[in-house]
C-alpha positions as CSV (number, residue, x, y, z in Angstrom):
1,X,-59.9,207.2,-10.6
2,X,-61.3,210.6,-12.1
3,X,-58.0,211.9,-13.3
4,X,-58.1,213.1,-16.9
5,X,-61.8,213.5,-16.8
6,X,-63.8,216.8,-17.8
7,X,-65.4,217.8,-14.7
8,X,-66.8,221.2,-13.8
9,X,-66.8,222.4,-10.3
10,X,-69.1,225.2,-9.1
11,X,-70.6,226.7,-6.0
12,X,-73.3,224.4,-4.5
13,X,-76.0,227.0,-5.1
14,X,-75.0,227.9,-8.9
15,X,-77.6,226.8,-11.3
16,X,-76.7,224.3,-14.2
17,X,-78.1,223.3,-17.4
18,X,-79.6,220.0,-18.0
19,X,-76.7,218.8,-20.1
20,X,-74.9,217.9,-16.8
21,X,-75.1,215.3,-14.3
22,X,-73.9,215.8,-10.7
23,X,-71.1,213.5,-9.9
24,X,-70.2,214.7,-6.2
25,X,-70.4,217.3,-3.5
26,X,-67.3,218.8,-2.1
27,X,-66.7,221.0,1.0
28,X,-63.7,223.3,1.6
29,X,-63.0,224.7,5.0
30,X,-60.9,227.9,5.2
31,X,-57.5,227.7,7.1
32,X,-56.5,229.6,10.4
33,X,-53.8,231.4,8.7
34,X,-53.3,232.7,5.1
35,X,-50.3,233.8,3.1
36,X,-50.3,237.5,2.3
37,X,-46.8,237.9,1.1
38,X,-43.6,236.1,-0.3
39,X,-40.0,237.4,0.3
40,X,-37.3,235.9,-1.9
41,X,-33.5,236.4,-1.1
42,X,-31.5,236.0,-4.3
43,X,-28.4,235.7,-2.5
44,X,-29.4,232.6,-0.5
45,X,-32.3,231.3,-2.5
46,X,-34.5,231.4,0.6
47,X,-38.3,231.9,0.2
48,X,-40.0,233.3,3.2
49,X,-43.8,233.7,3.5
50,X,-45.7,236.2,5.8
51,X,-49.0,234.8,7.2
52,X,-51.7,236.6,8.9
53,X,-54.8,235.1,10.8
54,X,-57.7,234.4,8.4
55,X,-60.7,236.4,9.4
56,X,-62.9,233.7,7.8
57,X,-61.2,230.8,9.6
58,X,-63.3,227.7,9.6
59,X,-65.9,229.1,7.2
60,X,-67.0,226.2,4.9
61,X,-67.6,226.5,1.2
62,X,-69.8,224.0,-0.6
63,X,-69.4,222.9,-4.1
64,X,-70.8,220.4,-6.7
65,X,-69.0,218.6,-9.3
66,X,-70.7,217.9,-12.7
67,X,-69.8,216.0,-15.9
68,X,-71.5,216.2,-19.1
69,X,-74.3,213.6,-19.7
70,X,-72.5,210.5,-21.5
71,X,-69.2,211.1,-19.7
72,X,-68.1,208.7,-16.9
73,X,-70.1,209.3,-13.7
74,X,-67.8,207.8,-10.9
75,X,-68.0,210.0,-7.9
76,X,-65.6,213.1,-7.6
77,X,-64.1,213.5,-4.0
78,X,-61.3,215.5,-2.5
79,X,-58.2,213.8,-1.2
80,X,-56.4,214.5,2.0
81,X,-53.6,216.9,1.8
82,X,-51.1,214.6,3.1
83,X,-52.2,212.0,0.5
84,X,-51.6,214.4,-2.3
85,X,-48.3,215.4,-0.9
86,X,-47.0,211.8,-0.6
87,X,-47.8,211.1,-4.4
88,X,-45.8,214.0,-5.6
89,X,-42.4,213.4,-7.2
90,X,-39.4,214.5,-5.0
91,X,-38.1,217.2,-7.5
92,X,-41.5,218.4,-8.1
93,X,-41.4,217.5,-11.9
94,X,-40.8,213.9,-12.9
95,X,-40.7,214.8,-16.5
96,X,-37.8,217.0,-16.0
97,X,-35.0,214.5,-15.5
98,X,-33.1,215.3,-18.7
99,X,-33.1,219.1,-18.4
100,X,-30.2,219.6,-16.1
């Protein structure tokens, strides 16, 4: 697992110095719709988003992940959105139990 590691992620064509070792290639595809505004109703605590079609929908962006020489070199990968959401605590902050 690469959590808690220093990792530099840059566009794939960005030059890097010799002190860095490539530890992964990442791709991100732009979504069909994007959020352009939020509207929050203080009376109901309701948050509504306004979305519009993304003119760059489907466009892929390529990145490379790097670590400094001497750091662990396990591969860096992206997790699926559903996997990340399933691992989130229910209240959004598991360290906040005593703050009520």
